N, C-alpha and C positions, 0 to 999 in steps of 0.2 A: 803326758799328763796323767793318764790312767794308772800307770805303774807307780807314780809318786803318791797319788791320793790313796791307792791301795796300801802302799807301804806306811803311810801315816796312820791309816785306820787300823793297821795290823800292829802298831806299837803296843808294848806292854802297858805303858801309861799313855792314854789317849790325849791328843792335843785338846786344849780348851776350845779352839776354833780352827777351822781351815778355810782360808780365803784363796781362791784360785783366780789368777788373772792370766788369761791365755788369748792368743791371737787366732788360733785355729781350733775353734770349739763350737759345738752344737749345744747351746745353752739349755734347750728343752731336754735333750737327751741326757746331758750331764746332771741336771737337777733331778731328773727322774731316777737315775742310777745311784746318785749319792745324796740322799736326804740329809740335811744337817750340814752340808758343805755349801759355802757361798761362792758362786761363780760370777765372774765378770768377763765379758768379751772386750779385749783391749787390742788395738792395732799393733802390729809389729813395727816398731820405729827404727829397727836396725841399730839399737843402742845397747845390745847385749842384755836386755831385760831390765836395765836400771830404772826406767820409768815405771815399770810394773812393780819393782821392789819399793820405790818411793810411794806409790799409790797404796800398796799393801800395808806399809807402815802407817799411812794416814788412816786406813780403814780398820786397823787392828783395834780390838777392844780388850784383849787379854793382857795380863801383866807382862808377859814375855813374848817376843817375836823372833821367829827364825825364818830363813829363806831356803826353800827346797826346790831344786831344779829337776826338770823332767828326765835328765840323763844321768842322774846320780843315784846312789843307793845308800841306805842307812841301816845300821844294826837295829834290830827290833827293840833294843833297850836304849836307843839314842835319847828319847825324850825323858825316860825314867832316870837315866844316869845324869843327864844334863840338869834336870830340874831338882836333883838331889842337892844342888847347890843354890837353891832359892835364897835370896838375900844378896847374891852377887849381882853386880851390874852387867857383867858379861861372863858367860861360861863358854869355853871352847874345848875341843877335843882333838886328838890326833886324827889324821886322815890318811888316805892311801898314798898320798904323795909325800907325807911327812908325819912320822909317828910321834915326833917330839917338836911340834911347831911352837913358835912364840906367837903372841897375838900382835902381829904387825903385817903390813902389806908385804906380799911376797912369801910369807910363811903361813898365812891363814887365807881362807877363801870363804865365799858366801855360805857354803853349806856346813862349815864346821864350827859354827857358833850360834848361840842364842843371846839375846840382849833384852834387858828390861825395856819395855816399850817406851816409857817416859824418858829413859836415858838416851835411847836412840833418837827420839824426837828432839831432844836438846841439841844433838849433833846435827840432825837433818841429813837426808839422803839427797844431796843437791846435784852431784855431778852425773854426767851421762857418757863420759868417755870410756874407752876400753877398760882402763884400770880403776873405774869408779869404786869397785869393791874395796880396793886398797886404800883409796882416799877416805872412804867411810870407816874402815877398820882403824886407820891411823887417827881419825877424829875421835872414835870411841876410846881408843887407848890413851889419847892425850887428855882426857877429861879428869883423870886422877881417881876414877872409881875403882871398885873392887872387881878384879878380873881373876877368874879361877880356871885352871886347866884340869880337865878330866884326863887322867893318864891312860887312856885307851884309844884305839882307832875305832871310831864309831861311824865314820863318814867315808864313802868311797866315791871319789870324783871320777865322773865319766865311766862308771863301771856298773854292769848289771849283776846283781847278786840276789839270791833268795833268802 
């Protein structure tokens, strides 16, 4: 969790808000270290984090939402380049497992896209099975909104990078 929050705070364009839902967290220590970041202690439900993603979507107050995992890395320009496409309903980028993904289950994953919060709420993050990210992604893609691809690899799945 520390690495991810540090990476978000080091972004060229700072996120409007950071909400952390974690199961193994000392809330007092986290809140002291990261002022301006909202923390919630949530149980580990062995659902690959999907309940936490759904709760994060419910709690989000910014116009766009993204999901950032503790074991992934992001280019320092991730938010800047993704948000250069404001007006799109979904913006996605290449990632370390696919430099030219399509926005569909099996080609995209939770870390390589941001979505208008209202658009995401229309779809809803309902499933909790292993491939719930794919179900959510297909739901977003099926709404007929404006989906934009950033032609760069900005997200590194299960990789530590500085």
